[in-house]
N, C-alpha and C positions, 0 to 999 in steps of 0.2 A: 242262076248260074247253071248253065247246061254242062254236061260232062258225063263221065262214066267211071265206074269202079272196075279196076282189074284185080281179080282175086285168084290167088293160087291156093287151092283148098287142100283138104286131107291132112291138115296139121293139127296136132293136139294143142289146145290152148291151156293157159293156166293163169291164175291171179285173181285180182279183185276188180269189180266194176261197180260204179255207183249210178243208179238210175237218175235221170234228169227229173225236174219238176214236171207235173202232169200237164200235158198240152191241153186236154179237154177241160181241166179245171181252170187253167190260165185264161182261156177265152171267156169264161163266165165271170171270173173274179175281176178281170181288167175292166169289163163293161160296168161293173158295180161301182167303180170309182166316180162315175157320173152322177151317182145318187146324192152326193154331198158336196158342199163347197169347202169342206175341211180336208186336211191332208190324209191320204191313205198310203201306208207303206206296205209293199208286198215283197216277200222274199222267196227264193227258190224258183224264180221264173225261168223257164227253159229258153235258151238262146237259139230259137228256131224261126224260120221264115214266117209261118202263120202268126206267131205271137208278136214278132217284131213289127210285122205289117200293121197289126191291130194297135200297137203302141204308137206307131207313126200316125195312124188315123186319129187316135186320141189327141196327139200333139197338134195335128191340123185343126182339130175342133177348138183348140185354145186351152186344152188341159196342160198345166205346167208339169212337165215330166223331168224328174231329177234322177240320174243314175248314181246310187250310193256305192255300188260295187257290183261284182259279178252276180247277175240274177237278182239284184236287190234294187228296187226302184221306189221312188215316192211320186205320188200323183196329187195334183190339186186342181179340181174342176170348178174354180170360182169365177171364171170368165169364159163362158162358152161362146164360140163364134158361129152364130146361126147362118151367116151368109155362106160359109163353107159347106154346110150341110145341104144347102139348096143348089150348090154349084155343080157344073159339069165335072170338075175334078173329083168330087166326092162320088158322083155316079160311076166314075171309072175306078176309083180306089176301092170303094165298098164292094163293088161287084166281084172283085178278085178274091174275096175272102168270105167263106161261109160263116165263120164265127162272128162276123160283124153284125149278123142279124140280132145278136143279143144286146146291141146298144138301144134297140127300140123301146124295151120295157123301161129302162132307167130314164130315157129322154122323155117318154110319155108321162112318167110319174112326176118328174121334176119340172118339166117345162110345158107340159100340155100339148106338145106336138112332136112328131118324129117322122123321119124320112129315111128311105132305104132303097137302093137299087137291087134288082134281083141278084141274089148272091151266087157265087161260083163254088169252087172247092172240088171235092172228089167226084170222079165218075163211078159211082157205085150204085147206079139205079136211082129211082125216084126217091128223093127225100122230101116229103111234103112239108110245107110251112103252114098249112091251114091251122094246125093246132095253136100256133102262136097268135094268129090274127083273130081266131074265134075267141080266145081268151081275152084279148084286149077289147073286143067288141062287147063281150059280156060285162066287162068292167066299166063300159060306158064310152068307149072310144068310137069315133067315126072312121071308117076305113075306106080308102080310095086307091085303086090300082090303075095307073096310066099304061095301057097296053102298048101304045106307040113308043113310050119312053122306058118301058119296063121299070117303072118307079112306083114305090109304095108310099102312101101318105097316111098318117094317123093323126087325128086331132081329138082332144078331149077338154071340155071346159072343166070337168071334174070327174075323177075316177071314183066309183063307189063299189065297195066290197060286195061279193055275192058268192053263191055256191057254184063252183065250176067243175063239171065232170069232163075230164079230158078223154078224147077219142082214143089217143094212144099215149103211152107213158113216155113221151118225148122228153129227153134230158134238157135240150136247149129250150124246148117249149115251156117246160116247167120252170126253168131258170128265168126265162123272160117274163112269165106271168107273175112269179114271186117278186121279181124286182119292180114290176108295175104296182103290185098290190101292197107293198110295204108302206107306200105313201098315200094309198087310197083312203077314202072315208069309210070307216066301219070295218066289218069283219069279212074276210074272204076265206072260203074253204076250197082247197083244190083236192079233188079225189081222183084216183088213178094217177097220182103224181109220181114222177120218177124218183127213185130213192138212192141213186148212185152215191158213193162216197164223195164225189166231187160236188154234187148238189148239196149234200149235207155240209160240206165245207163252206159253200156259198151262204147257206142259211145261218151257220154259226157266225160267219163273218158279219152278216147283216145284223144279227142280234147284238154283236159287240158294238155295232154302229148305232144301236138304239131301236132296232126293229123288234117286233114281238111275234116271233114265229114259233109255233109249237107243233109237235108231231114229227120232228126231224128224224129221218131214217125210216119213216113209215110211208104208206102211199096216200095218207090223208094229212095234208098240211093245213094248219089254221093260222091265219095271219090277221092280227089286229093292226089296222092302219095307224101310223103315227104321223106327226106333222113335219118332223125334221130328223135327218140322220147326221151323225158326226163322223169324225175320222177314226181310224183304227190301224192296227198292224196285223198282218196275216202271213203265215208261212204255208206254202203249198205242199200237198202230198207228193210223194214220188210217183212216177208214171207207172201204173200197173201193167200197161201193155209192154213197156220195156222190161219190166221184171219178168213177165212171162216169156218174153223173147229170149232173155239171157238163160232162163232155165232150159228152154228148147235148144239154144246154141250149145250149152254144155253137153246135153245128151247126144246131139247130132255129131259133135266133134270128139266124143268120149273124153271130155275135159273135166278137170276139177276147177270149179269156179265159185268164188264167194260173191254174192250180190249184197252190197252194203245198204244199210238204212232203208229197209223196204216198207216200214210201217205194217208189219205182218197182219195185224188184226183188221186192217182195212182191205185185205186181199180177197176176202170172201171165199168162193169155191175154187179160185185159181190154183193154189198149190195142190189141192186134192185131185183136180182134173188132170194135172200133169202126172200125179202119182198113178192114176188109172192107166196111163200109158206105160207104167212099169218104171218110171223114173224115180230114183231115190233122191229126196231132198230133205235137208235137216234144218230146223230152225235153231239159230243161236242168237238169243236176244232179238234185235231188230234186223239181223242178217239172215240170209238163206245160203247154206252151203250145199252145192251139188257135187258129190264125189265123182271121180272118173269111173265110168261104167262101160264095160265091153258090150253088154247087151241089155235091152230092156224089153219086157214082155207085156203086151196089151192085156189087160184083164178082160174077162167076159162077164156078162150079166150073170146073176146067180143061177138062172135056169140054163146057162150055157149058150145063150144066143149072143150074137155079135154086138160088141159095145157100140153105142151111138153117142157121139158128143154133139150137142146142138147149142146154139146161142139163145139167150132169153134176156129180157130186161132184168136189171139188177134186182135181187141178189143172184140171178142166174148167171151163166157164163157169158162174158163179154164177146160180142161179135168181132171185135178188133183182134182177138187172139185166135180165132178159128183157123186163119191161114197158117199160123205158127204150129198149131196142133196138127194140121194136115201135113206140113213138111216133116215134123218130128216123127209122125206115124210111118213115113215112107221107109225109115230104117229100124222100126220096132219089129218085134216078133209077134205076128198075129195080124188080125184084120180089124179095120175100124170104118164105121160109117160116119162121115162128117155131114151134118145137116145145118146149112146156113139158112135160118128161117127169116131173119130180119131184113136182109137186103138181097136184091137179085144182082146178078152179074159180078159178085165178089169172088166167085170160084173159078172164073175163066182163066186165071193164071196157071191152073194145073197143067195146061198144055206144055208150059215151059218145063215143069217137073217131069212130065212124061218124056220130053225130049232128052232129059238128063238120065233117063233110065228108070224112073219111079214107076211102080205098078199101081196105076190109079184108073178107076172107071168113073168118068163123069156121068152120073145117071141123068141129071137134068140141071137147070141153072142153080138149084138149091142143094143138091146132094152129090157127094163123091164118096166112093168106096176106095179105101186104101189097103192094099195088100203089102204088109211090111217086108222089107228085104233082110231084116235082122243083121244089118251091117255086113252081109255076106258078099253082096256086090255093091260097091259104093256108087253114088251118083257120079255122072260124068260132067265135067266142066262144059259150058256152052255159052253162047251169046244171047242175052235177053234184054227185054225192056220192062221197066217197072210201071205197071198200070195205075196203082194207087199207093198211098203211104204204107198201108199195112202189108199188102202183098209184096211191096218193095223190100221190106225188112225180112219177110219170109224167104224171098228169093236169095237175099244176102246170106241167110243162114244155110240155105241149101248149097250155095256156092262155096261157103267156107268148109262144108263137109265133103264136097265133091272132089274127085281126083282130077288133076289138071287145071287148066286156066279157064276162068269164067269172066265174061264182061257183062256188066249191068249198065244199060243206057238209061237215059231219062231220070238220072238220080236226083234231080231237083224234087221229085216226088218223095224221095227218102229224106232229103234235107228239110222239107217242109215240116216233118214230124220228129226228126231225131237230131240232137245237138252233137256236132263233132263226132259222128258215129265212127268214121274211119280212124280217127285219133284214139278213141276209147278202145276200139277193137285191136289196134296195133299194140296197145299197152298189154293186151292179153297174149300177144305173140302172133296175131293174125297177119297174113301176108296180103295186104290190101293197099292198092295205090289209086289215088284219084287222078284221072287223066282228062 
């Protein structure tokens, strides 16, 4: 659905907002339903394009999909249609969605073969898939890539556990290898494993299905292979990127906002990273309350040097929230260096913020220095295009704080990651129209 958001900014917002289920968890969890022929019920699934497309692909595979209610589905993968997986339709469908790469592990584990077109997704620089395939090969799979057709094929008579040292702590790579290893013969150890909460959720769900995974939450996972996995129920965590976004939104618009049901203990360093920008936030049970604040002042390091916020694999600060930090810093008091280490070309959206009057120096593709305006001169409304999901949301927050009218085009990039975002923002009093 192409279109644009028209936003009249500069309004104070107020009220409550509930984060959706986590997109990045959903993509892993949904692929895991292929590991069993029994029913798996999943709740708190976000109603967003990337996730709905994956559910459709599962349906085309022959998985029986039942919608029990909003965000609540049951899946039963007892009759998989392998013809579809080798068909031209799948080459087209699978290529549109990066998350579909994680069907490889479950298919390889359960059926001994897996196929995949080169995936698409965000334009945020090179995301290598080598980690996934190296892991499968170490477990005993044969790997073939057809360069003419851009098509991957994996086959394995039998997967055997082994010690795997990952080159990078890739979340999707770890998830894929874990799902392959749970049904392999013997013991697999994955070192330099990703340890994000979403991956912990996947491991806990697999254990409820009968897998034997230990070391969950650490970077060394030990997996004892089992012969069979059964059904289970699973409720997904709220999306931490949304939670961080709404903290930023409250600060930028000087608004009092309560963010409901955040699963606070799973947020890691996120709340304190926003506190470093001078934003007050209070925990009350599982909610976060951000009071209306006229000004917020960026802390300095103890020796007085300029604060740097950079991303790192979990439990470091998630790269998905750096664009929000950058936007929020434009109206703080003080100076901040944002260092985007994990992806290149994710900072290029700062041009749009500079057009809006923000004081930002883009040092190189990975670093930007922000000189905060301390809410003394608000950003100006402008017309812009959303380059990727996360920058799209950051631009949305900038527009809501800016004076005058802003138009954001290419909003399907925002819809890919955020459920009914305009409806939920309107409930806070935002002036946003979908055109």
